[in-house]
Each structure stands twice: as structure tokens, then as C-alpha cells.
N, C-alpha and C positions, 0 to 999 in steps of 0.2 A: 580437454585437460583443465583441470580446477586453477582457478585463479590463485595466487601465492597465498594472499590471504586469508583464502578460506582453508587451507592446508595447513598454515602454521599457527591460527588465532581460535578456530572454531572448530567444532567437531562437524563432521558430515553427517547428516540423519539420511536423506535419500536423495535420488535424482529422479525427477518424475519428468516425462516427455508424452508428448502424442504428436499428431502431424502438424501440429500449430507450433508449439513450445515446447522448451525443453528447460527446466531448472533444478537448480540447486536449493536442498534447504539443509540449515546447521543451525545450531544454537550460539547465540551472540551473548556472551555472560560478562560483557565490558561494562555494563550500565549497572543500577540498582539491583534491577531484576532480570531474569534471562528474556530472553527476545527471540523469537524467531526470524531468522535470516532468510530471505527470499531471492536468489541471484539468479537474473535470465542468462542462460546458457550463449543466448546471440548476441549481446552487447556488453553485459556484464554488470546491466544497471542491478540496482539491488535496493530492496526496502527491510525494514526491520519491525518486525509487530510485536506488540506486548499482546497479555493476556486479554487486554480490554480491546483492542483493535480486533483478534480474532474474535474474539465474543461478538461485536458488533458485525463482522461479514457472517456471522451465523445467522443473524436476524435480516439480514440482505434478502428482498426477494429478486425477482427475475429483471424488474425495471432497473433495480439499484444495480444489478452487476451487468447489466447491458449498457446504462451510462457510463460507467468505468471503462469497459470495453472501448464504445464510442470514444472517449475522450483520451484513450490510451493510443488509438489509431489518428486521431483526428485535433490537430494543434488547433485549429477554430474553434473546437466543440472544449477544447483545454482552455481556451482564453475566456469564452464565454461563461465557464464555471468558474474562473477564478475569478471574474467580475462579478457574478454573482455571489458567491463566497464572500468577497469584499464588502460588498454592500449588505448584506447579511450582518456582517460583523460590525459595522457601523451601525446599523439599527439597532445590534444590539448594546452597543455601547451607549446609544443616545438613551434608550428605552432602561437602562440599568439591569438588562437581564436578557432572559430567553424571550424570543417573539413567538415562540410556539412554532418554530419552523416556517415562519412565512416571510 
């Protein structure tokens, strides 16, 4: 059963599923530009992806996709990544820009 917010606010594009997950895909038109809305059928968690985010996913290699899968399953890995991201943002702020990913 679709969440009510999908039925009334968004055009459902597709339902995709396999033995591990099922998701709903729809277009969210409430922002400045359309975004792809991905909703997990299991727990109704959702994420919006603009064109830039989707383009970045196209360039992600297997290592990056593995990290994403790990943090989705493992709360400790999620906390470690959050701490790394915070320290990276702090270094960028102190340096006044991009630190080259280090």
C-alpha cells in the first residue's frame, strides 16, 4: 500500500524490488527543480535526489557503493562516517576551501 503522501502529492513512476528491498520511485515537484523521491517500502524512509546527486551516483565505484551499504546496515559505521565528515568540514572551513578529499 502506498503511503498517502505519495498518492496525493507525487506521481508514482515505478515500484522496483528484489529479494532484499522494494522501493517506490516518484517525482517531487515541490522544490525549485524536480527531484527523484525514493521511498523504502519496508519502513517508508525516503530520500530526495536532485540531478546533481543522481549524476554523482553514476560516478560512484563499487567501493563507494559498498560503503553506502555498510553504513545503511551498521550504526557504528554510520557514526564513524559522520565523525569523519564533520572533521573534513572543519578542515575545509579552517583552510578556506577544498582540502583535496584528505
